[in-house]
C-alpha positions in Angstrom: -5.0 -6.5 5.5 -1.7 -8.0 4.4 -0.1 -10.7 7.2 3.4 -9.3 8.6 6.0 -11.7 7.7 7.8 -13.3 10.7 11.5 -11.9 10.6 14.7 -12.3 12.6 13.4 -9.8 15.3 10.4 -11.8 15.9 12.8 -15.1 16.5 15.0 -13.2 18.7 12.0 -11.9 21.0 10.3 -15.3 21.1 13.7 -17.1 21.9 14.8 -14.5 24.5 11.5 -14.8 26.4 11.6 -18.5 26.1 14.8 -18.9 27.6 13.9 -16.2 30.6 10.8 -18.3 31.3 12.6 -21.7 31.3 15.5 -20.4 33.3 13.2 -19.0 35.7 11.1 -22.4 35.8 14.5 -24.3 36.4 15.7 -22.1 39.2 12.1 -22.5 40.9 11.3 -25.5 43.0 8.4 -27.1 41.3 6.3 -28.1 44.3 9.5 -29.2 45.9 9.8 -32.3 43.7 12.3 -31.1 40.9 11.6 -29.8 37.5 8.1 -30.9 35.7 9.0 -31.5 32.0 5.3 -30.7 30.9 5.7 -27.2 32.9 8.7 -26.7 31.4 7.5 -27.3 27.7 4.9 -24.9 28.7 7.1 -22.4 29.8 9.3 -22.6 26.3 5.8 -22.5 24.2 4.6 -19.4 25.9 8.0 -17.7 25.0 8.2 -19.0 21.4 4.5 -18.5 20.5 5.7 -14.8 20.5 7.4 -15.2 17.2 4.0 -15.2 15.3 2.7 -12.2 17.5 2.6 -9.5 14.6 1.2 -12.0 12.4 -1.4 -13.7 14.5 -1.8 -11.4 17.7 -5.2 -12.9 19.0 -3.9 -16.6 18.6 -0.7 -15.8 20.4 -2.9 -14.1 23.1 -4.8 -17.4 23.6 -1.7 -19.8 23.3 0.4 -17.8 25.7 -2.7 -17.4 28.4 -3.2 -21.1 28.2 0.6 -21.7 28.7 0.3 -19.5 31.7 -2.5 -21.3 33.2 -0.8 -24.7 32.4 2.4 -23.9 34.1 0.5 -22.4 37.2 -1.2 -25.9 37.2 2.5 -27.5 37.1 3.2 -25.4 40.3 5.8 -23.1 38.5 5.5 -19.7 40.5 6.9 -17.9 37.2 5.6 -14.6 36.1 3.5 -14.3 33.0 5.9 -12.1 31.0 5.1 -13.8 27.6 1.2 -13.1 28.1 2.1 -9.4 28.9 3.9 -9.2 25.8 1.0 -10.5 24.0 -1.5 -8.2 25.5 0.7 -5.4 24.6 1.0 -6.9 20.6 -2.9 -7.5 20.5 -3.9 -4.1 21.9 -1.3 -2.3 19.4 -2.8 -4.4 16.5 -6.5 -2.9 17.5 -7.9 -6.1 18.9 -8.9 -4.7 22.3 -11.9 -6.4 22.7 -10.4 -9.9 22.2 -7.8 -8.9 24.7 -10.1 -8.0 27.5 -12.2 -11.1 27.3 -9.2 -13.4 27.0 -7.4 -11.6 30.2 -10.5 -12.0 32.2 -10.7 -15.8 31.3 -7.0 -16.0 32.2 -7.3 -14.0 35.5 -10.1 -16.3 36.6 -8.4 -19.7 35.4 -5.2 -18.8 37.0 -6.5 -19.5 40.7 -8.6 -22.3 39.6 -5.5 -24.0 38.0 -3.4 -23.4 41.4 -6.3 -24.8 43.4 -6.5 -28.0 41.2 -2.6 -28.4 41.7 -3.4 -28.7 45.6 -2.9 -25.3 47.0 -5.5 -24.1 49.5 -8.0 -21.3 48.0 -6.1 -18.4 49.6 -2.7 -19.3 48.6 -3.9 -20.1 45.3 -5.1 -16.7 45.0 -2.3 -15.0 46.3 0.2 -17.2 43.9 -2.0 -16.4 40.8 -1.7 -12.4 41.7 2.1 -13.3 41.5 2.0 -14.9 38.1 -0.2 -12.3 36.5 -0.8 -9.1 38.3 -3.8 -6.9 37.3 -1.6 -3.8 37.4 1.1 -5.2 35.1 -1.8 -6.3 32.8 -3.3 -2.8 32.6 0.0 -1.2 32.1 0.9 -3.6 29.1 -2.5 -2.8 27.7 -2.0 1.0 28.1 1.4 0.7 26.5 -0.2 -1.1 23.4 -3.1 1.5 23.2 -0.6 4.3 23.5 1.4 3.4 20.6 -1.5 2.4 18.6 -2.9 5.9 18.9 0.4 7.5 18.2 0.8 5.5 15.2 -2.8 6.3 14.2 -2.0 10.1 14.7 1.2 9.7 12.6 -0.8 8.3 9.9 -3.6 11.0 9.9 -1.0 13.8 9.8 0.7 12.1 6.9 -2.8 11.7 5.0 -3.4 15.3 5.8 -0.1 16.5 4.3 -0.6 14.4 1.1 -4.2 15.9 0.9 -3.0 19.5 1.2 -0.1 18.6 -1.3 -2.7 17.4 -3.8 -5.0 20.2 -3.3 -2.1 22.7 -4.1 -1.1 20.5 -6.9 -4.7 20.9 -8.2 -4.7 24.7 -7.8 -1.6 25.0 -9.5 -2.7 22.8 -12.6 -5.8 25.2 -12.9 -3.7 28.0 -13.0 -1.2 26.7 -15.5 -4.2 25.6 -17.6 -5.8 29.1 -17.5 -2.4 30.6 -18.4 -1.9 28.3 -21.5 -5.4 28.8 -22.8 -5.3 32.5 -22.5 -1.7 32.9 -24.4 -0.3 29.8 -26.2 -4.0 28.6 -27.3 -4.4 31.8 -29.3 -0.9 31.9 -30.7 -1.1 28.5 -32.1 -4.4 29.0 -33.3 -3.3 31.9 -35.4 -0.4 30.1 -36.9 -2.6 27.1 -37.7 -5.3 29.1 -39.4 -3.0 31.2 -41.3 -0.9 28.2 -42.7 -4.2 26.4 -43.6 -5.2 29.5 -45.5 -2.0 29.9 -47.3 -2.0 26.1 -48.4 -5.6 26.6 -49.6 -4.9 29.6 -51.5 -2.0 28.3 -53.1 -3.8 24.9 -54.0 -6.9 26.8 -55.4 -4.4 29.0 -57.7 -2.7 25.7 -58.9 0.5 27.1 -57.4 3.0 24.5 -55.7 2.7 24.5 -51.9 6.2 24.9 -50.5 7.3 21.7 -48.0 8.1 24.4 -45.4 4.4 25.6 -45.4 3.0 22.1 -45.3 5.2 21.4 -42.3 4.1 24.5 -40.6 0.6 23.7 -41.0 0.9 19.9 -39.8 3.0 21.2 -36.8 0.3 23.6 -35.8 -2.6 20.9 -36.1 -0.2 18.5 -33.8 0.5 21.3 -31.5 -3.3 22.4 -31.3 -4.2 18.8 -30.6 -1.5 18.2 -28.1 -2.3 21.6 -26.3 -6.1 20.8 -26.3 -5.3 17.3 -24.7 -3.2 18.8 -21.9 -5.7 21.4 -21.1 -8.2 18.8 -20.6 -6.0 16.6 -18.4 -4.8 19.8 -16.4 -8.6 20.8 -15.9 -9.8 17.3 -14.9 -7.3 16.7 -12.2 -8.8 19.5 -10.7 -12.3 18.9 -11.4 -15.2 17.6 -9.0 -15.4 14.4 -10.8 -12.1 12.4 -10.8 -11.3 9.4 -13.1 -10.3 6.1 -11.4 -9.5 2.4 -12.0 -13.4 2.1 -12.3 -13.4 4.0 -15.7 -10.2 1.9 -17.1 -12.4 -0.1 -19.3 -14.1 2.8 -20.9 -10.5 3.9 -21.6 -9.7 0.7 -23.1 -12.8 0.7 -25.2 -11.9 4.2 -26.5 -8.6 3.2 -27.4 -9.8 0.5 -29.5 -12.0 2.8 -31.3 -9.1 4.6 -32.6 -7.6 1.3 -34.0 -5.4 0.4 -31.1 -6.1 -3.4 -30.4 -6.0 -3.4 -26.6 -6.8 -5.9 -24.1 -7.6 -5.7 -20.3 -6.8 -7.9 -17.8 -7.9 -7.3 -14.0 -6.9 -9.6 -11.0 -7.9 -9.4 -7.4 -10.8 -7.0 -5.8 -10.4 -3.2 -5.5 -11.1 -2.7 -1.8 -10.1 0.4 0.2 -8.1 1.8 -2.6 -6.9 5.3 -1.6 -8.2 8.1 -4.0 -4.8 9.3 -4.8 -3.7 5.8 -5.8 -7.0 5.3 -7.7 -6.6 8.4 -9.8 -2.7 8.0 -10.5 -3.5 4.1 -11.7 -5.9 5.6 -14.0 -3.7 8.5 -15.3 -0.8 5.9 -15.7 -3.1 3.9 -18.2 -4.2 6.9 -20.1 -1.1 8.4 -20.5 0.6 4.8 -21.5 -2.1 4.3 -24.3 -1.9 8.0 -25.5 2.0 7.3 -26.1 1.1 3.9 -27.7 -1.1 5.6 -30.2 1.4 8.5 -31.1 4.9 6.8 -30.9 4.6 3.1 -31.3 3.5 2.8 -34.7 1.3 -0.3 -36.0 1.0 -2.2 -32.3 -1.2 -3.8 -30.0 -1.5 -3.0 -26.3 -2.1 -4.9 -23.1 -3.4 -3.4 -19.9 -2.9 -5.4 -16.6 -4.3 -4.3 -13.2 -3.6 -6.4 -10.2 -5.0 -5.6 -6.9 -2.8 -6.8 -4.2 -3.1 -6.6 -0.2 -0.3 -4.2 -0.2 -0.4 -2.4 -3.4 -2.1 -1.8 -7.0 0.3 -3.0 -9.6 -0.4 -1.4 -13.3 1.5 -2.5 -16.1 0.9 -1.5 -19.7 2.6 -3.3 -22.6 3.1 -2.6 -26.4 4.6 -4.6 -29.1 5.7 -1.4 -31.2 8.9 0.0 -32.6 10.8 0.8 -29.3 14.1 -1.1 -28.7 16.5 -0.6 -26.0 19.0 1.0 -28.7 16.4 3.9 -29.4 17.4 7.3 -27.9 14.0 8.5 -27.0 13.9 11.5 -24.5 11.2 10.9 -21.9 8.3 13.1 -22.4 6.4 15.3 -20.3 3.7 12.5 -19.8 6.4 9.9 -18.7 8.1 12.5 -16.3 4.6 13.2 -15.0 3.8 9.7 -14.5 7.0 9.3 -12.5 6.5 12.3 -10.3 2.8 11.0 -9.2 4.1 7.5 -8.5 7.1 8.8 -6.3 4.9 11.3 -4.3 2.8 8.3 -3.4 5.9 6.4 -2.3 5.7 3.8 -5.1 8.0 2.6 -7.9 7.7 3.0 -11.8 9.6 1.1 -14.2 9.3 2.4 -18.0 11.3 1.3 -20.9 11.8 -0.6 -24.1 12.1 -4.4 -24.0 14.8 -6.5 -25.7 12.3 -8.1 -28.0 10.9 -4.7 -29.1 8.0 -2.7 -27.6 7.6 -0.6 -24.6 6.5 -1.5 -20.8 5.2 0.7 -18.2 5.3 -0.9 -15.0 4.1 0.9 -11.7 3.5 -0.3 -8.3 1.4 1.7 -5.9 1.4 1.1 -2.4 -1.9 0.7 -0.3 -1.8 1.9 3.3 -3.9 -0.5 5.4 -5.1 0.3 8.8 -6.1 -2.5 11.4 
């Protein structure tokens, strides 16, 4: 799970709580002998520790609890608001067991600290309850748990919507594949066979073959190959055995067998990658290598996959003939790539480089749960 960055909001919350605690401590009569410098430092530290609450909730929980016990020993009768905020943050982050254990220790330590400071036992327990009431503690924990459950349900609802959309898209792909197969495949096959037969007869008779006929034959062959590849891709996306990042090395090896010099670099470990991200990353590599083979001319390709805590990054480069000045129209493959990435909330950058060649760079976010 990636660490949350400390932002301006975190500093504002920490500074505000620290100021409240220090002002309250200054207004209190510390055992009737004036403010205790150590107690004031503990009050400020308890508030400022909240700055790191989203980044290290358990550590902040322990620090704020220790500060509460410390200022109790210094005879500051100040409500432990910093610890309650820490309890809320830790429970919201999913650390319920650590929160319960730490709270039990703090609740036991508060009266003990008051007794050490010189208060009678009964008065020490009364003052400890004023510093950290059990009802307030339960309310902070309940608030954190309620928000955590609400966020979890929202995430589940989002995943459900994505799964429904993917299933519908798969059904639509299969429908399109059937329509293409039943109509277009037959017509293209007829054109290709008739053109090849005409070329064969003309050659056999020793007659010159018209350039237009050769162009029709070649176009029929290319259209047949493209349509077959499209049908395979459409049917495969709806199949029971999906391709994913584990199959990228095989994809690179197949590209090499076609004569495309391809390298593969993988950084990080593939842990907890969602299925949709896994399949989309594979499709990006597959489509990019196909485009390089068809359009880049004599070229070499490099595939780089980087597993980050928050995203899977896929980059495919080639040193082919593309330039920023070229006016190539994005094909169906590139458009489909962009649609897939956008549907997952990611970013795709595809275009020619100044020094020549083409780059496809995609960042696919990986949702993490605590």
